[in-house]
N, C-alpha and C positions, 0 to 999 in steps of 0.2 A: 395848777391855776389856783390863785388865791380867791378865797371868798370873804365877804365882809357881812357883818349884821350891823346895819345902820338905823338909827332913827332918822327918818327923812320927812322933810317938810313937802306938802302938796303946794305946788305954785301955780298950777293951771288946771281947772277942770272944764272938760268939754263934753257936752252930751250932743252926740253926732246924729242920734236918732232918740226915739223914745226909750230904747233899751240899749243902746250901744255908746260906751262912754271911754272917753281918753283921758288918762290922767298923767300929769307931768310932775316929777319930784325933783328936788334937788339932792342928788345922790352922787356926789363927785368920786367917791372911793369906787363904788360899784360901777359906775359909768366909765371910769379911766380903764377898767380891766375888762369890760363887756365886749364879747364878739358876737356878730349876727348869728341867731340861732340859739344862743343861750337864754336862760330864764331865770326869773327871781321868784322866791316865795314870800308872799305878803301876809303880814298879819292884819286880818280884816277888821278887827276890832280891839279895844284896849282891855276888854275883859277875857273870859275863858269860854266864851260862847259866841263863835265857833272856837273850839279849841285849837285846832289844826290850821296851819297857814294854807294859802291857795296858791297854785303855781301859775305864772303868767310869762308867756314870751316877752322878752325885751322888744318892743315895738320900734324904738328909735332912741338913739344917743345923740342929743344936740349940744349946742354951745353951753360953756360954763358948767359942765358936769350934771346937765339935766337929763333925766331917763324917763322915758314914756312907756306906759303899758296901755293896751286896748282890749276891751273885754264887752261881752254882751250879759246882761243881767239874767241870770239862769236860776239862781239858788240863793240861799241866805248869805253865803259870803260875798257874792257879787252884789247883792242888794245892800249890804252894810257899805261896802266900798262906794257904791253909787251915791251914798249919802254923806261921804266925806267932803269937807269943804276947804277951800285954800286957806293956808295958815295952819292947818291941823297937822299932825305928824303921825306916821306909821312906821312900823318895824319892817325893813326889808333884808332878806338874806340872799346873797348872790355875788357875782354871777355864778350860775349853776349850769353843769352839763357841758357838753362839748358844742361847738359851733359848726357852721357851714365851712367847707373849704373851698373857697372862691378860686375859679378859674379865671380865664380871661372874659372880660365884659363883652367882647364881640362874639363870643361863642357860649353865651348864657342866655337860658330861657327860665324866668321865674313864674312859676304857676301857683296861684293862691285861690281858696275857696272859702267864703264866709270869714269867721274869725281866723281862719288860717292864714289870712293875708298879713296878720299882725307882725310876724317877724320878718317879712319879705321887704319891708320898707328900709329897714336898717341894712339889710343885705344889699339892696338896690343902690343905697348911698355908698355903701362900701366899695362896691363894684365901681362907681362913679369916681370915687376918690383915687382909684388905681389908674385912671386915664387922666392924661394931660387935658388941659381945657380945650386944647386945639383938637383933641381926638374925640371928645364927648359929642355925641348926636342922640337925637330923640329915640334912636332905635337900639342904643347900648345900655343896658341889657335888654333883651326882649321880655315884656311882662304881660301875662295873661291873668286877669282877675276875674272871679264870678262870686254871685251871691244871689239871694232870692229875688231881690227887686232893687229898682233905682235908689230908693231912699237908703238902702243899707250899703249899696256899692259906691254911688256917685261921690260921696266925701273921701273915700279911701283912694278912688282913682285920682282925684284932684291932688291928693298928697304927692302921688307919684309924679304927676305932671309938673308939680311947682318945683320938684328937684331935677327936672328935665328929663324924664324918662316918659316915652309914650306908652300907651296901655291899650291892649285889646280886651274888651269887657263882654260879659256874658251874664245874663239873668234868667232865672227860671220862668219868670213871667214875660220875659221880652221887652220890658219896659226900659231897659238901657243896654245898648250893645246888641250882641248876639242873642237870639232867643233860644236858649238852650244851655248846655254844659260847657265848662271850660275845656274838657277833653275834645268836645267838637271843633273848638277853635284850634287847639293844639293840633288834632290830626289835620285840619285843613291849611294850617300853616306851612305845612311841608319842610319842616327844619332840615337845613343841610347836614350832612354827617358831621361829626365833629362837635355839634352843639350838646351841652349837658343841661339837664333839668334840676331845677331846685324847687321843692315843692312842699306845700302845707295846706291842709285842708281837711274835710271829712274823710273818714277811712275809705269808703267805697270810691271817692275820687282818686285818693292816692294809690288805691289797689289797681285801679283801671290805667292810671298813668305809669305805674310800675311794670304791667304787663306789657303796654305799648313800648316802653324803653326796652324791655327784654327783647321784644321782637325786632327792634330796630338796632339792638347792640348799642344802646346808648346810655351813658352814665346818668345816674339819676340819685340824687340826694334828697332825703325825705325828713320832715320835722314831725315826729310822732308826739300826739297830745293824748294824754291819759290822766286818770285820777291819780294824784300823789299824796302821800301823807308826811313825808320828811323831806324830799327832795335831794337827800344826799346818800342814798343806797342803804339806810340803816334798817328800814321797815320791810323792804324787798316786795313792796305791794304793787309796783307798776311794771310787771313782767310782760314782754311780748315774745312770741315764739319765733325762733330762727329756722331758717330754711334747713340748715345742717343739723338741725336737733337742738334741743335744749331752749334756754331763754335768756334774753338780755333785759336789762332793767333801763327804762326810759331816763330816769334821773342821772344815773352814773355813766351808763353806756351810751346814752343818747343825750338830748333827744334827736340829734341828727344821725341818721343812718344811711348807708347805701342800701338802696331799695332792693337791689337783688338778694341781700342777705336775709330779709325778712321773710317770714311765712304769711303770705297774704291770704285772707279768707273774708267772705261776706256773711 
């Protein structure tokens, strides 16, 4: 897979909440090669502070080579990114890592929690592109999304609905959709045999879904998020333990893994 380092222009800035931001860049080379589940490393400032780039899942690839990332402001790097304005340029490196291996839209269930929702919109649109217009229905693929509250979740649910996908929602405070966890919704959905899970979110959420899928002998692909320094396997700092022993590196071996191959712990 080819990677590109591009100076890209910010063409759209969206503040979805006070601390959740979506950026759209004109990045034709990276966008042309990107697959759902891959990520980019973003230089957050023109200077050397912070020195290291920050990793972000590719949220969406849209018309004319435009690429989106979605993030929550949590530290210095994301604080700086949230101050970038339309017309400014940043350096992006990508696409990096491996991507999801999509099966049939009719037997796919996408489960996202919090900012783990970010890569699933790209995956959902890719699933829809695999079906003819006559076959597409609001239930293909099935999507379950959760977050802390309505303010964080509703704008993201709207994105999925705009592309023609229905969503089952859950919030911690019960302000939007089911009052509880996405795992509650997934369990109550009684997925038929043969449905595969595509998942990204907080570690405890993905660990619970991995255990559920193992019990049901169900295929499950997870997108693992962790701290990265280089994004290309050179620093070896993003190691995750494997069930068979040893470690894998999220940037080069992932970020998409078969859930059954990882050693899950809380």
